[in-house]
Biotite code that builds the C-alpha atoms (Angstrom):
import biotite.structure as struc

atoms = struc.array([
    struc.Atom([-94.834, 81.190, 8.743], chain_id="A", res_id=1, res_name="UNK", atom_name="CA", element="C"),
    struc.Atom([-96.522, 80.320, 11.359], chain_id="A", res_id=2, res_name="UNK", atom_name="CA", element="C"),
    struc.Atom([-99.935, 81.850, 12.532], chain_id="A", res_id=3, res_name="UNK", atom_name="CA", element="C"),
    struc.Atom([-100.011, 84.238, 15.871], chain_id="A", res_id=4, res_name="UNK", atom_name="CA", element="C"),
    struc.Atom([-101.333, 81.579, 17.599], chain_id="A", res_id=5, res_name="UNK", atom_name="CA", element="C"),
    struc.Atom([-99.321, 79.117, 17.323], chain_id="A", res_id=6, res_name="UNK", atom_name="CA", element="C"),
    struc.Atom([-96.118, 81.419, 17.883], chain_id="A", res_id=7, res_name="UNK", atom_name="CA", element="C"),
    struc.Atom([-97.877, 82.590, 21.126], chain_id="A", res_id=8, res_name="UNK", atom_name="CA", element="C"),
    struc.Atom([-98.579, 79.217, 21.876], chain_id="A", res_id=9, res_name="UNK", atom_name="CA", element="C"),
    struc.Atom([-95.079, 77.744, 21.283], chain_id="A", res_id=10, res_name="UNK", atom_name="CA", element="C"),
    struc.Atom([-93.956, 80.315, 23.736], chain_id="A", res_id=11, res_name="UNK", atom_name="CA", element="C"),
    struc.Atom([-96.181, 79.685, 26.302], chain_id="A", res_id=12, res_name="UNK", atom_name="CA", element="C"),
    struc.Atom([-95.646, 76.166, 26.156], chain_id="A", res_id=13, res_name="UNK", atom_name="CA", element="C"),
    struc.Atom([-91.346, 76.552, 26.615], chain_id="A", res_id=14, res_name="UNK", atom_name="CA", element="C"),
    struc.Atom([-91.843, 79.260, 28.950], chain_id="A", res_id=15, res_name="UNK", atom_name="CA", element="C"),
    struc.Atom([-93.965, 77.950, 31.524], chain_id="A", res_id=16, res_name="UNK", atom_name="CA", element="C"),
    struc.Atom([-93.148, 74.132, 30.574], chain_id="A", res_id=17, res_name="UNK", atom_name="CA", element="C"),
    struc.Atom([-96.968, 73.085, 29.788], chain_id="A", res_id=18, res_name="UNK", atom_name="CA", element="C"),
    struc.Atom([-97.492, 70.458, 26.743], chain_id="A", res_id=19, res_name="UNK", atom_name="CA", element="C"),
    struc.Atom([-98.289, 72.629, 23.723], chain_id="A", res_id=20, res_name="UNK", atom_name="CA", element="C"),
    struc.Atom([-101.370, 70.165, 23.461], chain_id="A", res_id=21, res_name="UNK", atom_name="CA", element="C"),
    struc.Atom([-102.895, 71.457, 26.090], chain_id="A", res_id=22, res_name="UNK", atom_name="CA", element="C"),
    struc.Atom([-103.187, 75.157, 24.978], chain_id="A", res_id=23, res_name="UNK", atom_name="CA", element="C"),
    struc.Atom([-106.360, 76.044, 23.010], chain_id="A", res_id=24, res_name="UNK", atom_name="CA", element="C"),
    struc.Atom([-107.392, 79.128, 21.655], chain_id="A", res_id=25, res_name="UNK", atom_name="CA", element="C"),
    struc.Atom([-110.384, 78.975, 24.318], chain_id="A", res_id=26, res_name="UNK", atom_name="CA", element="C"),
    struc.Atom([-107.550, 78.868, 26.846], chain_id="A", res_id=27, res_name="UNK", atom_name="CA", element="C"),
    struc.Atom([-106.906, 81.573, 30.319], chain_id="A", res_id=28, res_name="UNK", atom_name="CA", element="C"),
    struc.Atom([-103.306, 81.900, 30.520], chain_id="A", res_id=29, res_name="UNK", atom_name="CA", element="C"),
    struc.Atom([-103.751, 82.640, 34.365], chain_id="A", res_id=30, res_name="UNK", atom_name="CA", element="C"),
    struc.Atom([-107.229, 80.155, 35.437], chain_id="A", res_id=31, res_name="UNK", atom_name="CA", element="C"),
    struc.Atom([-106.821, 77.212, 33.104], chain_id="A", res_id=32, res_name="UNK", atom_name="CA", element="C"),
    struc.Atom([-103.063, 77.063, 32.546], chain_id="A", res_id=33, res_name="UNK", atom_name="CA", element="C"),
    struc.Atom([-102.346, 77.853, 35.800], chain_id="A", res_id=34, res_name="UNK", atom_name="CA", element="C"),
    struc.Atom([-99.456, 80.571, 34.718], chain_id="A", res_id=35, res_name="UNK", atom_name="CA", element="C"),
    struc.Atom([-98.948, 82.789, 37.584], chain_id="A", res_id=36, res_name="UNK", atom_name="CA", element="C"),
    struc.Atom([-97.504, 86.721, 37.518], chain_id="A", res_id=37, res_name="UNK", atom_name="CA", element="C"),
    struc.Atom([-93.797, 85.799, 37.447], chain_id="A", res_id=38, res_name="UNK", atom_name="CA", element="C"),
    struc.Atom([-94.709, 83.483, 34.483], chain_id="A", res_id=39, res_name="UNK", atom_name="CA", element="C"),
    struc.Atom([-96.420, 86.339, 32.719], chain_id="A", res_id=40, res_name="UNK", atom_name="CA", element="C"),
    struc.Atom([-93.873, 88.238, 32.614], chain_id="A", res_id=41, res_name="UNK", atom_name="CA", element="C"),
    struc.Atom([-91.736, 86.395, 30.911], chain_id="A", res_id=42, res_name="UNK", atom_name="CA", element="C"),
    struc.Atom([-94.089, 84.883, 28.144], chain_id="A", res_id=43, res_name="UNK", atom_name="CA", element="C"),
    struc.Atom([-94.825, 89.195, 27.753], chain_id="A", res_id=44, res_name="UNK", atom_name="CA", element="C"),
    struc.Atom([-91.016, 89.059, 27.121], chain_id="A", res_id=45, res_name="UNK", atom_name="CA", element="C"),
    struc.Atom([-90.761, 86.610, 24.325], chain_id="A", res_id=46, res_name="UNK", atom_name="CA", element="C"),
    struc.Atom([-93.175, 88.050, 22.683], chain_id="A", res_id=47, res_name="UNK", atom_name="CA", element="C"),
    struc.Atom([-92.858, 91.983, 22.758], chain_id="A", res_id=48, res_name="UNK", atom_name="CA", element="C"),
    struc.Atom([-89.324, 89.868, 21.308], chain_id="A", res_id=49, res_name="UNK", atom_name="CA", element="C"),
    struc.Atom([-91.163, 87.270, 18.846], chain_id="A", res_id=50, res_name="UNK", atom_name="CA", element="C"),
    struc.Atom([-93.622, 90.048, 17.192], chain_id="A", res_id=51, res_name="UNK", atom_name="CA", element="C"),
    struc.Atom([-91.359, 93.511, 17.689], chain_id="A", res_id=52, res_name="UNK", atom_name="CA", element="C"),
    struc.Atom([-94.549, 95.173, 19.854], chain_id="A", res_id=53, res_name="UNK", atom_name="CA", element="C"),
    struc.Atom([-95.172, 95.674, 23.618], chain_id="A", res_id=54, res_name="UNK", atom_name="CA", element="C"),
    struc.Atom([-97.449, 93.913, 24.807], chain_id="A", res_id=55, res_name="UNK", atom_name="CA", element="C"),
    struc.Atom([-98.930, 95.653, 28.197], chain_id="A", res_id=56, res_name="UNK", atom_name="CA", element="C"),
    struc.Atom([-99.911, 91.944, 30.333], chain_id="A", res_id=57, res_name="UNK", atom_name="CA", element="C"),
    struc.Atom([-98.368, 94.147, 33.055], chain_id="A", res_id=58, res_name="UNK", atom_name="CA", element="C"),
    struc.Atom([-101.383, 96.642, 32.495], chain_id="A", res_id=59, res_name="UNK", atom_name="CA", element="C"),
    struc.Atom([-103.670, 93.879, 32.167], chain_id="A", res_id=60, res_name="UNK", atom_name="CA", element="C"),
    struc.Atom([-102.774, 91.517, 35.181], chain_id="A", res_id=61, res_name="UNK", atom_name="CA", element="C"),
    struc.Atom([-103.288, 94.886, 37.357], chain_id="A", res_id=62, res_name="UNK", atom_name="CA", element="C"),
    struc.Atom([-106.673, 95.541, 35.644], chain_id="A", res_id=63, res_name="UNK", atom_name="CA", element="C"),
    struc.Atom([-107.515, 91.934, 36.253], chain_id="A", res_id=64, res_name="UNK", atom_name="CA", element="C"),
    struc.Atom([-106.706, 91.835, 40.180], chain_id="A", res_id=65, res_name="UNK", atom_name="CA", element="C"),
    struc.Atom([-108.660, 95.418, 40.333], chain_id="A", res_id=66, res_name="UNK", atom_name="CA", element="C"),
    struc.Atom([-111.532, 92.823, 39.039], chain_id="A", res_id=67, res_name="UNK", atom_name="CA", element="C"),
    struc.Atom([-111.935, 95.386, 35.600], chain_id="A", res_id=68, res_name="UNK", atom_name="CA", element="C"),
    struc.Atom([-114.057, 91.966, 33.707], chain_id="A", res_id=69, res_name="UNK", atom_name="CA", element="C"),
    struc.Atom([-112.501, 93.580, 30.305], chain_id="A", res_id=70, res_name="UNK", atom_name="CA", element="C"),
    struc.Atom([-109.351, 92.949, 31.257], chain_id="A", res_id=71, res_name="UNK", atom_name="CA", element="C"),
    struc.Atom([-109.641, 89.570, 32.476], chain_id="A", res_id=72, res_name="UNK", atom_name="CA", element="C"),
    struc.Atom([-110.935, 88.863, 28.934], chain_id="A", res_id=73, res_name="UNK", atom_name="CA", element="C"),
    struc.Atom([-107.405, 89.950, 27.629], chain_id="A", res_id=74, res_name="UNK", atom_name="CA", element="C"),
    struc.Atom([-105.561, 86.765, 29.338], chain_id="A", res_id=75, res_name="UNK", atom_name="CA", element="C"),
    struc.Atom([-107.943, 84.739, 26.780], chain_id="A", res_id=76, res_name="UNK", atom_name="CA", element="C"),
    struc.Atom([-105.041, 83.131, 24.337], chain_id="A", res_id=77, res_name="UNK", atom_name="CA", element="C"),
    struc.Atom([-107.313, 83.792, 21.125], chain_id="A", res_id=78, res_name="UNK", atom_name="CA", element="C"),
    struc.Atom([-108.160, 87.532, 22.764], chain_id="A", res_id=79, res_name="UNK", atom_name="CA", element="C"),
    struc.Atom([-103.608, 88.126, 23.480], chain_id="A", res_id=80, res_name="UNK", atom_name="CA", element="C"),
    struc.Atom([-103.598, 86.825, 19.710], chain_id="A", res_id=81, res_name="UNK", atom_name="CA", element="C"),
    struc.Atom([-105.782, 89.135, 18.499], chain_id="A", res_id=82, res_name="UNK", atom_name="CA", element="C"),
    struc.Atom([-104.024, 92.232, 20.201], chain_id="A", res_id=83, res_name="UNK", atom_name="CA", element="C"),
    struc.Atom([-101.024, 91.095, 19.016], chain_id="A", res_id=84, res_name="UNK", atom_name="CA", element="C"),
    struc.Atom([-102.216, 90.923, 15.190], chain_id="A", res_id=85, res_name="UNK", atom_name="CA", element="C"),
    struc.Atom([-103.858, 94.258, 16.051], chain_id="A", res_id=86, res_name="UNK", atom_name="CA", element="C"),
    struc.Atom([-100.308, 95.970, 17.558], chain_id="A", res_id=87, res_name="UNK", atom_name="CA", element="C"),
    struc.Atom([-98.116, 94.247, 14.259], chain_id="A", res_id=88, res_name="UNK", atom_name="CA", element="C"),
    struc.Atom([-100.351, 95.665, 11.942], chain_id="A", res_id=89, res_name="UNK", atom_name="CA", element="C"),
    struc.Atom([-100.237, 99.285, 13.571], chain_id="A", res_id=90, res_name="UNK", atom_name="CA", element="C"),
    struc.Atom([-96.875, 99.475, 13.493], chain_id="A", res_id=91, res_name="UNK", atom_name="CA", element="C"),
    struc.Atom([-96.392, 98.163, 10.036], chain_id="A", res_id=92, res_name="UNK", atom_name="CA", element="C"),
])
């Protein structure tokens, strides 16, 4: 079974046409990978489907636009994976 990171990175690469090897655990979705808000929503839907949970990317994006530092951190791939793992464990 692939790791959460592998699944997330594959979804990002496929959804945004970003080379898979350009996606690292410390990559920031918006700054480093250049993902825009529309692609971010597509990633969110794909993550929801892949993991069977709801990832609140829309709420995080709004908080980041309001300059909430904690929300900005959520767009680092490693942090996103940790949230996914926590939500999947809580759903079991």
